[in-house]
C-alpha positions as CSV (number, residue, x, y, z in Angstrom):
1,X,128.4,145.7,84.3
2,X,124.8,145.9,84.1
3,X,123.2,147.9,87.7
4,X,121.0,144.9,89.2
5,X,119.7,147.4,91.4
6,X,118.6,150.3,88.9
7,X,117.1,146.7,86.9
8,X,114.7,145.9,89.6
9,X,114.2,149.4,91.0
10,X,112.4,150.4,87.5
11,X,110.7,147.3,87.0
12,X,109.1,148.2,90.6
13,X,110.9,144.9,92.4
14,X,112.6,146.8,95.1
15,X,111.1,147.2,98.8
16,X,114.0,147.7,101.2
17,X,118.1,147.6,100.4
18,X,120.6,148.3,102.7
19,X,123.2,151.0,102.8
20,X,126.2,150.6,100.5
21,X,124.4,147.5,98.8
22,X,124.2,149.3,95.5
23,X,127.6,150.7,95.3
24,X,129.0,147.2,96.3
25,X,127.3,145.3,93.1
26,X,128.3,147.6,90.7
27,X,131.8,147.7,91.7
28,X,132.7,143.6,91.5
29,X,131.2,140.5,90.9
30,X,129.3,139.1,94.0
31,X,127.6,136.3,95.8
32,X,124.1,136.6,96.4
33,X,121.4,133.9,97.5
34,X,117.6,133.3,98.0
35,X,116.3,131.0,99.8
36,X,113.5,128.5,98.7
37,X,111.0,126.9,101.1
38,X,110.5,122.9,100.4
39,X,106.9,123.3,101.6
40,X,106.1,121.1,97.9
41,X,107.5,119.2,95.4
42,X,106.6,122.3,92.9
43,X,106.9,125.9,93.3
44,X,103.7,127.9,92.4
45,X,104.3,131.3,90.2
46,X,104.9,133.4,94.0
47,X,108.1,131.7,93.6
48,X,108.5,133.3,90.3
49,X,109.6,136.7,91.8
50,X,113.0,135.2,93.2
51,X,113.6,132.9,90.4
52,X,113.7,136.1,88.2
53,X,115.0,138.1,90.3
54,X,117.9,135.7,90.7
55,X,118.1,135.3,86.9
56,X,118.4,139.3,86.3
57,X,121.3,138.8,89.3
58,X,123.2,136.5,87.0
59,X,122.5,138.5,83.6
60,X,124.4,141.6,85.5
61,X,127.4,139.4,86.1
62,X,126.8,138.3,89.8
63,X,126.9,134.9,91.3
64,X,122.9,133.4,92.1
65,X,122.8,131.0,94.8
66,X,119.5,129.4,95.5
67,X,119.3,128.0,98.9
68,X,116.6,125.4,99.8
69,X,115.9,125.0,103.4
70,X,116.0,121.5,103.8
71,X,116.8,122.1,107.5
72,X,114.7,125.5,108.3
73,X,111.7,123.8,106.0
74,X,111.7,121.0,108.9
75,X,110.8,123.9,111.5
76,X,108.6,126.3,109.8
77,X,109.1,129.9,108.8
78,X,106.8,132.2,110.9
79,X,107.1,135.0,108.9
80,X,103.7,136.3,107.4
81,X,102.2,133.6,109.0
82,X,99.2,133.5,111.3
83,X,100.0,129.9,112.8
84,X,102.4,127.4,112.9
85,X,103.6,125.2,109.8
86,X,103.3,121.2,110.1
87,X,106.2,120.1,110.3
88,X,107.8,118.2,107.1
89,X,109.9,115.0,108.1
90,X,113.2,113.9,106.1
91,X,111.7,111.6,103.4
92,X,109.0,114.6,102.4
93,X,111.8,116.8,102.5
94,X,113.7,114.9,100.2
95,X,111.2,114.4,97.4
96,X,109.9,118.2,97.5
97,X,113.8,119.3,97.1
98,X,114.2,117.0,94.4
99,X,111.4,118.5,92.6
100,X,112.5,122.2,93.3
101,X,115.8,121.8,91.7
102,X,114.4,120.3,89.1
103,X,112.8,123.2,88.4
104,X,115.3,126.2,89.7
105,X,117.5,124.5,86.5
106,X,115.3,125.6,84.0
107,X,115.2,129.1,84.9
108,X,119.2,129.9,86.1
109,X,122.5,128.5,84.7
110,X,123.6,125.7,87.0
111,X,126.0,123.9,84.5
112,X,127.5,125.6,81.4
113,X,131.3,127.0,81.6
114,X,130.8,130.6,82.8
115,X,132.3,132.0,85.8
116,X,129.4,133.4,87.6
117,X,127.4,130.2,87.1
118,X,124.9,129.3,89.8
119,X,124.9,126.9,92.9
120,X,122.3,125.1,94.6
121,X,123.3,124.4,98.2
122,X,120.9,122.7,100.7
123,X,121.3,124.1,104.5
124,X,120.5,120.4,105.8
125,X,124.0,119.8,104.2
126,X,125.7,122.0,107.7
127,X,123.0,121.5,110.3
128,X,122.4,118.0,110.4
129,X,125.3,117.5,112.7
130,X,125.5,120.7,114.3
131,X,124.0,120.1,118.0
132,X,121.4,122.0,119.6
133,X,124.0,122.6,122.8
134,X,126.9,124.0,120.1
135,X,124.4,126.2,117.9
136,X,123.0,127.4,121.1
137,X,126.6,128.7,122.4
138,X,128.5,129.4,119.3
139,X,125.6,131.1,117.5
140,X,122.5,131.8,119.9
141,X,125.0,134.3,122.4
142,X,125.1,136.8,119.2
143,X,121.9,137.9,119.0
144,X,119.5,138.6,121.8
145,X,116.1,137.8,122.9
146,X,115.1,141.6,122.4
147,X,116.7,141.8,119.2
148,X,115.0,138.8,118.0
149,X,111.5,140.0,119.6
150,X,111.5,143.2,118.0
151,X,111.0,141.9,114.7
152,X,107.7,142.4,112.8
153,X,107.0,138.4,112.0
154,X,107.9,137.6,115.9
155,X,105.8,141.0,117.3
156,X,102.9,140.1,115.0
157,X,102.5,136.2,116.8
158,X,103.0,137.8,120.1
159,X,100.6,140.3,120.2
160,X,97.3,140.5,121.6
161,X,95.8,139.7,118.4
162,X,97.3,136.6,117.6
163,X,95.3,133.9,119.6
164,X,98.1,131.5,118.7
165,X,101.0,132.6,120.0
166,X,104.5,130.9,119.0
167,X,106.4,128.5,119.6
168,X,110.0,127.7,120.4
169,X,111.2,126.3,117.7
170,X,109.6,128.9,115.4
171,X,110.8,131.3,117.2
172,X,114.5,129.9,116.8
173,X,113.7,130.0,112.6
174,X,114.9,133.3,112.1
175,X,118.5,131.9,114.0
176,X,118.8,129.4,111.7
177,X,118.1,131.8,108.5
178,X,120.9,134.2,109.8
179,X,122.9,131.2,110.3
180,X,122.6,130.4,106.8
181,X,123.9,133.4,105.7
182,X,127.2,133.1,108.1
183,X,127.6,129.9,106.8
184,X,127.5,130.8,103.1
185,X,129.5,134.5,104.0
186,X,132.2,132.3,105.2
187,X,132.0,129.2,102.8
188,X,130.7,130.7,99.5
189,X,132.1,134.7,99.9
190,X,128.3,135.2,99.5
191,X,127.8,139.0,100.6
192,X,124.1,139.3,99.8
193,X,120.4,137.8,100.9
194,X,117.7,138.9,98.6
195,X,114.0,137.6,99.3
196,X,110.4,139.0,99.9
197,X,109.8,142.2,101.8
198,X,108.2,139.9,104.6
199,X,111.8,138.3,104.9
200,X,113.6,141.4,105.7
201,X,113.8,140.4,109.5
202,X,115.2,137.4,109.2
203,X,117.6,138.6,106.4
204,X,119.0,141.5,108.7
205,X,119.5,139.0,111.7
206,X,122.0,137.2,109.3
207,X,123.7,140.6,108.8
208,X,123.9,141.1,112.0
209,X,125.6,137.5,112.9
210,X,127.9,137.9,110.0
211,X,129.3,141.3,111.7
212,X,129.1,139.9,115.2
213,X,130.5,136.6,114.5
214,X,132.8,136.8,111.4
215,X,133.4,141.0,111.4
216,X,132.6,140.8,108.3
217,X,130.2,143.0,106.0
218,X,127.1,141.4,104.6
219,X,124.0,143.0,102.7
220,X,120.4,142.8,102.5
221,X,117.7,143.5,99.8
222,X,113.8,142.7,99.4
223,X,111.2,143.4,96.9
224,X,107.7,144.0,97.7
225,X,105.3,141.0,97.7
226,X,102.8,140.8,94.9
227,X,99.8,141.8,95.4
228,X,96.6,141.8,92.9
229,X,94.2,145.1,92.7
230,X,91.0,143.5,93.5
231,X,92.7,142.3,96.8
232,X,92.7,138.5,96.0
233,X,95.9,136.6,96.8
234,X,97.9,136.9,93.8
235,X,98.7,132.9,92.5
236,X,95.5,131.5,93.9
237,X,92.5,130.6,91.8
238,X,89.1,128.9,92.8
239,X,91.1,125.0,92.5
240,X,94.0,126.3,94.5
241,X,97.7,127.5,94.0
242,X,99.0,128.1,90.3
243,X,101.6,125.5,89.7
244,X,105.0,125.4,87.4
245,X,104.9,122.0,87.4
246,X,102.8,121.0,84.4
247,X,101.0,118.4,85.9
248,X,99.2,120.2,88.7
249,X,98.7,123.5,86.6
250,X,98.3,122.6,82.6
251,X,99.8,125.2,80.6
252,X,96.2,125.9,79.5
253,X,95.7,126.7,83.1
254,X,98.7,128.5,83.4
255,X,98.2,130.6,80.0
256,X,95.0,131.8,81.3
257,X,95.5,133.0,84.6
258,X,98.0,135.6,83.1
259,X,95.4,136.4,79.9
260,X,92.6,137.1,82.9
261,X,95.1,139.7,84.6
262,X,93.2,143.0,85.2
263,X,94.4,146.2,83.1
264,X,96.1,147.3,86.1
265,X,97.3,144.1,87.4
266,X,98.8,143.3,83.8
267,X,100.5,146.6,83.6
268,X,102.3,146.0,87.1
269,X,103.0,142.4,85.9
270,X,104.7,142.6,82.2
271,X,107.4,144.7,84.0
272,X,108.1,142.4,86.9
273,X,107.5,138.5,85.0
274,X,108.9,139.2,81.7
275,X,112.5,140.4,80.4
276,X,111.1,143.1,77.5
277,X,113.0,146.3,77.9
278,X,111.8,149.4,79.0
279,X,110.8,151.3,75.7
280,X,109.1,147.7,74.7
281,X,106.9,147.7,78.1
282,X,106.6,151.5,77.7
283,X,105.3,151.2,73.9
284,X,103.2,148.3,74.4
285,X,101.7,150.0,78.0
286,X,100.4,153.0,75.8
287,X,98.8,150.9,73.0
288,X,97.1,148.9,75.2
289,X,95.3,152.1,76.7
290,X,95.0,153.0,73.5
291,X,93.0,150.1,72.5
292,X,92.2,148.3,76.0
293,X,89.4,145.9,74.6
294,X,92.4,144.2,72.8
295,X,94.0,143.3,76.1
296,X,97.8,143.7,74.9
297,X,99.3,143.8,77.6
298,X,97.5,140.1,79.4
299,X,98.5,138.5,76.0
300,X,102.4,139.4,75.8
301,X,102.8,138.4,79.8
302,X,100.8,135.3,79.2
303,X,103.1,134.7,76.0
304,X,106.0,135.6,77.9
305,X,105.2,134.0,80.8
306,X,103.6,130.5,79.3
307,X,106.9,130.4,77.2
308,X,109.6,130.7,79.9
309,X,108.1,128.2,82.3
310,X,107.1,125.9,80.0
311,X,107.9,125.9,76.4
312,X,107.1,127.9,73.1
313,X,105.1,124.3,71.9
314,X,103.0,124.9,75.2
315,X,102.0,128.4,74.5
316,X,100.8,127.6,70.8
317,X,98.4,124.6,72.4
318,X,97.0,126.8,75.0
319,X,96.0,129.6,72.5
320,X,95.1,127.3,70.2
321,X,92.7,125.4,73.1
322,X,91.7,129.4,73.9
323,X,90.2,129.5,70.7
324,X,88.2,126.7,70.8
325,X,85.0,128.3,73.0
326,X,85.0,131.6,71.0
327,X,84.8,129.8,68.0
328,X,87.6,130.2,66.2
329,X,88.6,126.7,66.1
330,X,88.6,123.1,64.2
331,X,87.8,120.0,64.1
332,X,91.8,119.3,64.1
333,X,92.7,121.7,67.0
334,X,90.4,119.5,69.2
335,X,92.3,116.5,68.0
336,X,95.1,118.1,69.2
337,X,94.4,118.3,72.6
338,X,96.2,116.0,75.8
339,X,93.1,114.8,78.1
340,X,94.1,117.2,80.8
341,X,93.7,120.3,78.6
342,X,91.0,118.9,77.3
343,X,89.2,118.5,80.7
344,X,90.9,122.1,81.3
345,X,89.4,123.6,78.7
346,X,86.1,122.0,79.1
347,X,85.7,122.2,83.2
348,X,82.5,122.9,84.3
349,X,80.3,121.6,80.7
350,X,77.8,118.9,81.3
351,X,79.2,115.3,80.5
352,X,78.1,111.8,80.3
353,X,79.5,108.4,80.0
354,X,78.8,105.8,77.2
355,X,80.4,102.6,76.7
356,X,83.2,101.5,74.4
357,X,80.7,99.0,72.7
358,X,78.0,102.0,71.8
359,X,81.2,103.9,70.1
360,X,82.2,100.8,68.2
361,X,78.9,100.2,66.8
362,X,78.2,103.7,66.3
363,X,76.2,105.6,68.6
364,X,73.6,107.5,66.8
365,X,72.4,111.1,67.3
366,X,69.6,111.0,69.1
367,X,71.5,108.5,71.5
368,X,74.1,110.9,72.1
369,X,71.8,113.8,72.8
370,X,69.2,112.2,74.5
371,X,68.2,108.6,75.3
372,X,71.8,107.4,76.3
373,X,73.0,111.1,77.8
374,X,70.6,113.1,79.1
375,X,71.9,116.5,77.5
376,X,68.4,116.9,76.0
377,X,65.1,116.5,77.8
378,X,64.1,114.0,75.0
379,X,64.3,112.2,71.9
380,X,61.9,114.5,70.4
381,X,64.4,117.7,71.6
382,X,67.3,116.0,69.8
383,X,65.5,115.4,66.4
384,X,64.4,118.9,66.4
385,X,67.6,120.3,67.2
386,X,69.0,118.3,64.7
387,X,66.8,119.2,61.8
388,X,67.7,123.1,62.8
389,X,70.9,122.2,62.0
390,X,71.9,123.6,65.4
391,X,74.3,120.1,66.1
392,X,77.9,119.9,65.8
393,X,80.0,117.0,66.9
394,X,83.7,118.3,67.8
395,X,83.5,121.4,65.7
396,X,81.2,120.3,62.6
397,X,78.1,120.4,62.0
398,X,75.9,117.3,61.7
399,X,72.4,115.5,60.5
400,X,70.4,113.1,62.4
401,X,71.8,110.4,60.5
402,X,75.6,110.9,61.6
403,X,77.0,108.0,63.6
404,X,79.8,108.9,66.5
405,X,82.4,106.4,65.9
406,X,86.3,105.9,67.2
407,X,87.3,108.3,64.8
408,X,85.5,111.0,66.6
409,X,87.1,110.2,69.6
410,X,89.4,113.0,71.4
411,X,92.3,111.4,73.0
412,X,90.6,108.0,72.5
413,X,88.7,109.0,75.1
414,X,86.2,112.4,74.6
415,X,83.3,113.7,72.0
416,X,82.4,116.9,72.1
417,X,79.0,118.2,71.4
418,X,77.4,121.6,70.7
419,X,73.9,122.8,70.4
420,X,74.4,126.7,69.3
421,X,76.8,128.4,69.8
422,X,77.3,128.4,73.6
423,X,75.5,125.3,75.0
424,X,78.8,122.5,75.3
425,X,78.3,118.5,76.2
426,X,81.1,116.2,77.0
427,X,80.6,112.5,76.2
428,X,83.2,110.5,78.0
429,X,84.1,107.2,76.9
430,X,84.1,104.3,79.5
């Protein structure tokens, strides 16, 4: 049996671990779970770490359980939060859970005939009929307020620095999460809970409940929270979260996020976010340090993660799209771009609209550069640029006598103009 703990250890994915956990996992095939917060319809790349942990867990012969917090999502986890979250209603939660379920099924094997196939559970299923009185009597009496107050997630919010304090609703969160562990221990023989290092307090409340209520032994393990060398938040860009859903973050933008990682971060990411073995990673790291300008680590991470989350075809398209701005592409490459990728590649580029009629009649180059778009200051500027052979339409050099027609349209909607090497303009047909 593969040593799951050792695998996480050398990859830098182990933060805290309860005594005897490693021994248990080497001794027997065990069920373990990680919770996912259904705050949106899509998971983001911060969620990739727990997903990959479950993938390693399954590869090591253990049974992964992915818990979607339909009940706890109605309360909100205070861990690592400086203010209370907005509470979600049942309708939004159901929609979010369906989206997350679909994403998890792409990474973890829930469906095959293997003995350790994964299971997806929703804590709303066992919490929805549990009355407050019953919960307070059956569960609340086993955990003291002193014990709950000692947790970092609570202490930080009740400290003098915190201006918002903590509602009773949030205070009960660790009891609810603890009960999830107790329920899964009883019903699924689940002996280990995993999560980010900010979850240690909630997880150990669960192990304590298993001990006090069920007289059993449960285990806990956490991974470090991913940080970036420059101090900015991992998984965030100027445009917001980097999502696993292609409609929220295109494969091109997803690929670019990993490609733009610093050397220091890429060295860390290749261990965490890929399944490459240690020898391969060590060799790549050495080669990267010898020729850092080639960005070998960044490229490999971007390739592996984009293929895992999306597909090999999406990776190929993202690489093609990435080459467009660096002059290594053709008009044929441009024509293959879907609308979202095209807009992502040319985000921030000056745009102007022309009518469908203009295109149907054949848009002359002077009009395309000046009269109709204002890209260049005057018709005279446009003529000079064309005489200097400085203008391209969709990466192909053109003269003044060229007319833009429907055959030039990318996605039946866009035309890319270029002056020199670096000045791009986008014509959008309305």
